[in-house]
N, C-alpha and C positions, 0 to 999 in steps of 0.2 A: 470372504471373511465374515464370520459370524460374531455379532456383538452380544449375543445372549439376550435374555429377556429384560425388559425395562424394569427399573426399580418401582416399587409401589409409591404412590404419590406422597405418602407420609415419611418415606425413607429419605434421610438427607443425602445429598450428593457429596461424596468425599473426594478430596483432591490433594494435590501437593502445592506447596508454597512456590510462587514464582518470585524470584528476587529481581526487583527493579532498581536501577541505579537512582540515587538521590540527585535531583536536579541541583545544579549550582545556583547561587543567588541570581535571580533574573531568569532562570530556566535554561533548558537546553536550546540550542539553535541548530539550523541546518548544517553548520560546520561541524557539529558533534556527531553527525550521522555515521561516518565510517567507524568510529570507536563504539558507538551504541549498537551497531549491527553485530559487532563481535561480542558484545557483553549481554545482549538481550536475546535469549533463545526462544523467540516467538515472533509472530507477525505484529508489527506496531507502526504507529504514526506519531508524530509530535503534534500536540495540541496545546497552545499557549505555554510552551516550554516543558510540558510534562509528557512522559511516555504513556501512550494510550494503546493498550493491547487491543487487537482486532481479531474477530473470529475467523476461523479457517473458512475458505470458500467452499460452497457446495458444488456438486457436479453440475447442476443447472446453471449456477453462476459462471463456472468455467466455460461451459458450452456457449453461453451468450457472449462472453468476452471473446472467445475464439471466432465466433461468427462476425462480430463487429470488427475485430482486428483484421481479419482476412478481407472483408468487404471494403474497409477503408483503404487498405493497401492497394486494392485494385484501382481506386479512383483518386488517390492522393497525388497531387502534383509533385514534380521532381524535387522542389526545395523543401518538402515536408516528409518527415519520417513518422511512422506509427510505432509508438512504444507502449509497453504495458508495465503497470505497477512501478512507476518511477515517481519520485516526489516532485512537488512544486515548492520552491524555496520562498516561503512567506516569512522568513525570519525564525520566530519561535514556534510557528505552526508550519508543518510540512505534510499536507495531505498527499496521499498516494492514490490518485484515481486509477481505475482499472485499465483504461485506454487513454492514450494521449496522442495528439497530433502536434509535433514540435518541429521547429526549424532544423533542417539538416545540419546547418552550420554549428548548432549548439550541441550536437551529439558527438560524444567521444567514446572510445571503447570502454572506459570505466565510469560512464555517466550513471550517477545515482539519483540526481535531481536536476531540475531545470528552473531557470528564472521565469517569472510570469510572462515577461515580454516575448519569450521564445515558444510559449504554449499557444497554439491556435484553437485547440479543442480539448476538453477534458470530459471524460465519461466515467461515471460511477454506476456500476450495476448493483442495484439494491435487491438483495434476496429477501423473500418473505421471512419475517421473524428477525 
């Protein structure tokens, strides 16, 4: 896929508007996630009740996550499951670490997030930039 040449530095980057839902009084909570996932057509996390758009992952980022995920699955004890990109329910803030080690008992087929007490390890892979 060719992306063409880069814009000159003085040329503004044009884009389209992204419609974000207006938070209710007190902000969104983890309980709002299923409806928000349907409404927000982008990668996001909740931060203090607000929808926070997050950048798409780079190839390097994805490779590091895959290596970590596979390595941890090799050594994780039976009561622990290695999950990727699932939220941690902190109420009005729901971070989505790249890799999680969570209690197997907390994992359901439709799990979107986990309670902090079920999380044994959370890893966020930070890309340059």
